[in-house]
C-alpha positions as CSV (number, residue, x, y, z in Angstrom):
1,M,181.4,224.2,66.6
2,F,178.4,223.2,64.8
3,E,178.1,223.3,60.8
4,I,174.6,224.4,59.1
5,I,175.9,223.1,55.9
6,P,172.9,224.2,52.8
7,A,172.4,221.2,50.2
8,I,171.9,221.5,46.1
9,D,170.5,218.7,44.6
10,L,171.3,218.2,40.9
11,I,169.3,217.0,38.4
12,D,169.8,218.3,34.7
13,G,172.5,220.8,36.3
14,K,169.3,222.4,38.1
15,C,169.0,222.6,41.8
16,V,166.0,220.6,42.4
17,R,164.5,218.4,46.0
18,L,162.9,215.0,45.9
19,A,160.3,214.3,48.8
20,Q,161.5,210.9,50.3
21,G,163.8,209.9,47.8
22,D,160.9,209.9,45.0
23,F,162.3,211.1,41.5
24,A,158.6,211.2,40.7
25,R,158.2,214.0,43.3
26,K,160.8,216.7,41.9
27,K,160.5,220.2,42.8
28,I,163.3,223.1,40.8
29,Y,164.1,225.3,43.5
30,N,167.1,227.0,41.1
31,E,168.1,226.5,37.5
32,K,171.5,229.1,38.8
33,P,173.2,226.5,41.1
34,L,176.3,228.7,41.4
35,E,174.2,231.7,42.0
36,L,172.6,229.7,44.7
37,A,176.3,229.0,46.2
38,K,176.8,232.5,46.1
39,T,174.2,233.3,48.0
40,F,174.7,230.8,50.4
41,E,178.7,232.3,50.9
42,G,177.2,235.6,51.4
43,F,174.8,234.2,54.7
44,G,178.4,233.4,56.4
45,I,178.3,229.7,55.0
46,R,181.3,227.9,55.5
47,R,180.7,224.3,53.8
48,L,178.3,223.3,51.1
49,H,176.7,219.6,50.6
50,I,176.5,219.0,47.0
51,V,174.4,215.7,45.4
52,D,174.2,214.8,42.0
53,L,171.5,212.6,42.1
54,D,171.5,211.6,38.1
55,G,174.3,210.0,39.1
56,A,173.3,208.8,41.7
57,K,170.6,206.7,40.1
58,T,172.8,206.4,37.0
59,G,175.9,205.0,38.8
60,K,177.7,207.6,36.9
61,I,178.7,211.0,37.5
62,A,177.0,213.8,35.6
63,N,177.0,217.3,36.9
64,L,181.1,217.6,37.8
65,S,180.5,220.7,35.6
66,V,178.5,222.3,38.2
67,L,180.5,221.1,41.1
68,Q,183.6,223.3,39.2
69,K,181.6,225.9,38.2
70,I,181.0,226.6,42.4
71,A,184.7,225.1,43.4
72,L,186.1,228.1,40.9
73,N,184.0,230.7,41.9
74,T,183.0,230.5,46.0
75,N,186.1,229.7,48.8
76,L,183.3,227.1,49.9
77,T,183.7,223.6,51.6
78,I,182.2,221.7,48.9
79,D,181.4,217.8,49.9
80,F,179.6,216.0,47.2
81,G,178.8,212.8,45.9
82,G,176.4,210.9,43.5
83,G,177.6,208.3,41.3
84,I,181.2,207.6,42.7
85,K,182.5,203.9,42.1
86,N,185.7,203.8,41.0
87,D,189.2,205.0,42.0
88,E,188.8,207.8,38.8
89,D,185.8,209.0,39.7
90,I,187.2,209.7,43.2
91,Q,189.9,211.6,41.7
92,A,188.0,213.7,39.7
93,I,185.4,215.0,42.1
94,F,188.8,216.4,43.3
95,D,190.3,217.5,40.7
96,S,187.1,219.4,40.2
97,G,187.4,221.5,43.4
98,A,185.6,219.1,46.0
99,A,187.2,219.1,49.4
100,I,185.2,216.1,50.8
101,A,183.9,213.4,48.9
102,N,180.6,211.5,50.0
103,I,180.3,208.2,49.8
104,G,177.5,205.8,49.7
105,S,176.1,202.6,48.0
106,V,180.1,201.4,47.7
107,A,180.3,201.7,51.8
108,V,178.1,198.6,51.1
109,K,178.8,196.8,48.2
110,A,182.7,197.2,48.3
111,P,183.9,197.8,51.6
112,E,187.2,196.8,50.6
113,K,187.6,199.8,47.9
114,F,186.2,202.4,50.4
115,L,188.4,201.4,53.2
116,G,190.8,202.0,50.5
117,W,190.0,205.5,49.7
118,V,190.1,206.4,53.5
119,S,193.3,205.1,54.2
120,K,194.2,206.9,50.7
121,Y,192.6,210.3,51.1
122,G,192.5,210.5,55.2
123,G,189.2,210.2,57.3
124,E,188.6,214.0,57.2
125,R,188.4,214.1,52.9
126,I,185.8,211.0,52.9
127,L,182.6,211.4,54.1
128,L,180.5,208.2,54.4
129,G,176.9,208.9,53.7
130,A,174.1,206.2,54.7
131,D,170.3,206.7,54.1
132,V,168.2,204.8,55.9
133,K,164.4,203.3,55.9
134,N,163.2,201.4,59.0
135,E,167.0,201.8,60.5
136,N,168.1,199.9,57.0
137,I,170.5,201.1,54.8
138,V,169.3,201.9,51.2
139,V,171.2,202.4,48.4
140,N,171.6,203.3,44.9
141,G,170.1,206.8,45.1
142,W,166.9,205.4,48.5
143,Q,166.4,202.6,45.5
144,T,167.4,199.6,46.7
145,E,166.8,198.8,50.8
146,T,169.2,196.3,52.5
147,D,169.0,194.3,55.6
148,V,172.3,195.7,56.6
149,K,171.5,198.3,60.4
150,I,172.9,201.5,60.5
151,I,174.3,201.4,63.8
152,S,176.5,198.4,63.5
153,F,177.3,199.5,60.1
154,L,178.8,203.0,61.4
155,Q,180.3,201.2,64.9
156,G,181.7,199.0,61.7
157,Y,183.7,202.0,60.0
158,F,184.7,204.0,62.8
159,A,186.6,201.2,63.9
160,K,188.4,201.6,61.1
161,G,189.7,205.4,60.3
162,V,185.9,206.9,59.5
163,T,185.6,209.9,61.1
164,Q,182.6,211.7,59.8
165,A,179.3,210.4,58.5
166,F,175.8,211.9,57.4
167,V,172.8,210.1,58.0
168,T,169.1,210.6,55.9
169,D,166.3,208.6,57.5
170,I,163.8,208.7,53.9
171,A,160.9,208.7,55.6
172,K,161.2,212.5,57.0
173,D,163.8,214.1,54.1
174,G,161.8,216.2,51.8
175,V,158.6,216.5,54.1
176,L,159.3,219.1,56.7
177,Q,158.1,216.7,59.4
178,G,161.1,217.3,61.4
179,P,164.4,215.2,61.6
180,S,164.6,212.1,63.1
181,V,166.2,213.1,66.7
182,G,165.9,209.7,68.4
183,L,167.5,207.5,65.7
184,Y,170.5,210.1,65.4
185,G,170.9,210.1,69.6
186,R,170.8,205.7,69.7
187,I,173.8,206.5,67.1
188,L,176.2,209.1,69.1
189,D,175.6,207.0,72.1
190,A,176.9,203.9,70.4
191,V,179.7,205.9,68.7
192,P,181.0,208.3,70.6
193,G,183.7,210.3,69.1
194,L,182.0,210.3,65.7
195,K,181.3,213.1,64.1
196,L,177.8,213.1,62.9
197,I,175.7,215.0,60.4
198,A,172.0,215.4,60.4
199,S,170.4,215.4,57.4
200,G,166.6,215.3,56.7
201,G,163.4,215.9,58.3
202,V,165.1,219.4,59.3
203,S,161.9,221.7,59.2
204,S,162.6,224.7,61.7
205,V,165.8,226.6,63.6
206,G,163.9,224.8,66.8
207,D,165.1,221.3,64.8
208,I,169.0,222.7,64.3
209,E,168.9,223.6,68.5
210,E,167.5,220.8,69.0
211,L,170.4,218.3,67.2
212,E,173.1,220.2,67.8
213,W,172.1,219.7,71.1
214,I,171.6,216.2,71.3
215,G,175.7,216.3,70.0
216,C,175.5,216.2,65.8
217,S,178.5,217.9,64.5
218,G,176.0,219.7,61.5
219,V,172.8,219.5,59.9
220,I,172.6,219.7,56.4
221,V,169.5,222.0,55.2
222,G,167.7,221.3,52.1
223,K,163.8,222.5,51.9
224,A,163.7,224.5,54.8
225,I,165.9,226.9,53.2
226,Y,164.2,226.9,49.8
227,E,160.7,226.5,51.4
228,G,161.2,230.3,53.4
229,R,160.8,228.3,56.9
230,I,164.5,229.0,57.7
231,D,165.9,232.1,56.6
232,L,169.6,231.3,56.4
233,G,170.5,235.0,56.2
234,E,168.7,235.5,59.8
235,L,170.3,232.2,61.3
236,M,173.7,232.9,60.1
237,K,174.0,236.5,61.9
238,R,173.5,234.1,65.5
239,K,177.0,234.3,67.2
240,E,177.3,230.3,67.9
241,Y,177.1,230.0,63.7
242,A,178.8,233.2,63.0
243,G,182.4,232.6,60.9
């Protein structure tokens, strides 16, 4: 089933959105992430994408308490990322209630460590996060562009046991100009069988429908919900998305 996955991006324990990954272009949308998560759950949402932007920037998890509160007080399946660098970090987020660890920079910088986690926890508990700019992988909270190409990167990891990934085109993220449908189509053609979650640029229900049509397994939606472009309550009443 195609999944609608709201995003909660955290800075100082508050729900924010950045524009194109720029920490200087931050907007606070909600100071109580737990209340927001409960609202999403009330609409019928089953899965939540949480990004610790403080952790992504500094390399050290900073918003674990928010994860714990949401996990304890909802039945949402939570994937959590940002600042996960070592075995203790990934165990800490699982112990705090995350069902899935979303991992980005480590997969680029320390592939043996990343593959060790895939082997230990299984592909269903590890979500490969790939942020891209000009189809190159970007790391360190979107601050460093590498020369690693997204399609070969995903092909390599899919061959080694990764089953799911989300790809964010930074140029599209937070600006409500539509997702990178062409890029996602090329990935799906090149890596058939990968559960691909689209992320970035979604501005309308039409965008969601197009991503589902091309074969994505889900979509992460943030700013379009917070800015009122997508009525999550109405969307989740549709039979194809209702649980």
